[in-house]
N, C-alpha and C positions, 0 to 999 in steps of 0.2 A: 280640764288639765289635771295631771297627776300631782298630788301634794307631795312636796319634798320635805318640808319642815312645818310642823304644827306644834306651837307652844301655847298652852292655855293657863292663864291666871297664875303666872310664876311669882313666887314670893321668896325673898331671901333676907335673913337678918344676920347681922354681925354684932355681937356683944350688945344686944338689945336695940340696935339701930337698924331700921328697915332700909336696906339698900335697893331692893326691888320690890315693888308693891303692886302685884296684880297685872303683870305684863303678859300680853298675848300677841303672837306674831305668826303669820303663815306665809309660806313661799310655795309656789307651784313651779313646775318645770319651766325653765326659760325665764323666770322672773329675775330682775336686777333690782335689788332692794338695798338701801342704805339705812343703817341704824346709827342715828346721830344724837348728839347732845354734848353739853359742856362737861368739863371734868367734874366728877361727883354726881353725875346724873343717874348712874347705874348701868350704863351700857356695857362696860367691861364685865361686870358681874353677870349681866344678862348673857353676854356672848359666851362666857365660861360655862354657864349652865346649858346653853344651846349645844355646846360641844361636848357636854358630859364631863367636863373637867371638875366641876363642883356640882353637888346635888341641890335642887331647890328644897326649901322647907315646905312648900306647898305648890300645887300645880302639876301639870303633865307636859312631857316633851316626847313627840314622835318624830324621829329623825330618819329620813328615807324609809319610812314604814316600820320602824323598829322603836319600841318604847325604851326610853332611858330611865334609869341607868342599867337595867338588866341586860340589854342587848347593845351596849355601847360599842363593844369590839366589832361586832358585825356591821353596825351602822357606820363606823368611822372608815370602813373599807370603801365606802362610797362618798367620802368627803375629802376634799383637798383643802389645805390651809396655806395661806400666803402671808408672809410678813417680812419686811425688809431686814429685820434683825436676826432672822434665822440663818445659821452659818451653812456654808458649803464646804466639801472636802478640799482643802487648799491645794494639795499637791496633785490632784487629779485633773485631767482635761475635762472640759464641760461634758462631752459625750460620755466619758467614763463615769463622771459623777451621776449623770442621769441614768446610766445603766445600773449603777449601784442602787439608786433609789427604786428603779423599776424592779430590781430583784427583791427588795423589801416588800414591794406591792404584789409579788408573786407573778410578775410578767415573764413569760418564757422567751419571747422573741420581741424585745422592746425597740429594736432599731427603727422600724417603720413609724412607731408612735413618737419616738424621739425626733426623727426627721420632720414629722408633721408639726410637732410642737415648736421646734426651732423655726420652721418656716412661717408658722402662724404669727409668731411674734418678731419675725424678721431679724433673727440673730443666727441664721445658719452659718454665717462666717465665723462665729465664735466656737464652733463645735470642737476644734482642736486646741483652743486656748486653755491654759491652766487657770483654774478658778482663782488662784492667788493674784492673777494679773488682770482680773476683771474690775471695771469701775463699779461704784455702788449701784448705778442704774442698770448696768449689765447683770450684776448679781440679782437684782430684783427680777429682771426678765427671766433669768435662768430659774429662779425660785418659782416663778409662775409656771414655767414649763414643767418643772418637777411636780407641781401640784396637780397638773391636768393630765399627766401621762396615762393614768389608769382610767381615764374617762369618768371622773366622778360625777355624781348627780348634783352635788352641791359643792361650790368653792367658796370658802370664807376668806375674806381679804381684810387684813388689819393694816390700815394706812398704806394701800398698795402703791400709791404714787408719791409718797412723802419724799421730799428732797430730790426728786427726779427733774432733769431738765425737760423742757417742753417736748422735744422730739421723742425722748424715751417714754415720757408719760403718754404721748399720743399713741405710740406703738402698743403700750400696755392696754390702753382703753380700747383701741380698735381690735386687738386680738381677743380681749375678753368679751367684747360685744359680739364678735363673730362666733366665739365659742358658745355663747348663750343662744344666739339665733340658730346656728347650724346644728348644734348638738343637743339643744334643750337643757343645757347646764344652768342651774340656778346659781345666782351670785348674791352673797350677803356681804356688804361692805361696811366697814367702819372707817371714818376719816374726819379730819378737821379741815380738809380742803374742800370747801363748799362748791367751788366752780367745777372741780373734777367730778364731784358727786352729780351735779346737774348734767354734766356731759355723758356720764356713764349710766346712771340709774333712772329707772322709770318710776320708782316709788321710793319714798323716804318715810321713816318713822322717827320722830323726834322724841327724845326722853328728857324729862326734867323731874328732879326729886323722886326718882325711882319709878315713874310712870310714863307710859307713852301718852303724850299730850296732843300730838297731831300726826296724822298719817294720810298719805295720798301722793299725787304727783308733785314734783318740786314746785311747779307753778301754783297748784292748788294750795299747798301748805304755805307758801309765801303769801298768798292772798288772804289766808285765814288770819295771818298776823299783821296784815296791812303793810307788808314789806315788799320791796322790789325783787328780792332774791333770797336764797337760803342763807347767805351770810348775814343778812339782816335778822332773820329768824334766830340764827345761832347767837348773835350778839344780844338779842333781846332776852333769850332764855339764860344766857350766861350772866346777865345783869340782875336776874331775879331768882332763878332756880327754885321757884315756888309754884305750887299748883293751886289755882283758884277754880274749882269745878263749875262755878257759875259764869265764868267768862272764858272765851277762847283765847284772849290775849293776856299778856302779863305786863302790867303797868308798874314800873318801879315806884311811881309816886304813891301807889296804894300800899306798898310794903312798909308800913310804919307800925 
């Protein structure tokens, strides 16, 4: 499989405090991976480095075959980003907004791609609605459509289903899964919604205290921590946020 993202031994310090300590992560075409962890675990800093927004103090990042930071502009042309907090042009219709973003991506005839994206996420009926009249869930789905217009090789999703009702979250999941399977698009997801992660992602990487402490399928990672599901793993790590390299589990009773 073609490697889409390869990060090796990333390190990042802020004011003498190590936020990320030797993180490595790899995604191939079609992978659906979640980067998880409690607040302060280092996942946001890691994500910013993976996107080239900040430079690591040590380690290397190859994004869609291009080394960061030198080739960040070229690499980002093949990366889509989704977050519910990103705004849309309020006074444009949905199709007009997507045409605007397609122009920024350099797409000359975007209408077929726009129609395909709207259909994939089952919001073709919103094409002529003004963005200011969209619900928060509809905005999220339009934002996903925007991110996939240019057929990126990697889509990074920051809390993609946060605050969505079950129907909209289902549409987002199913559309993203189909995109991954049909187009070979890799997905990198950050979320605090563990059930959504289990439904969408094939692999998870849990961070604690700046390191990846567990990686594998959701079922395998839960078993490593003697938990029934990823929520149990998250709660255990949130309660300790400390790495013991001699033990795969984190026991709060040991943190004295």
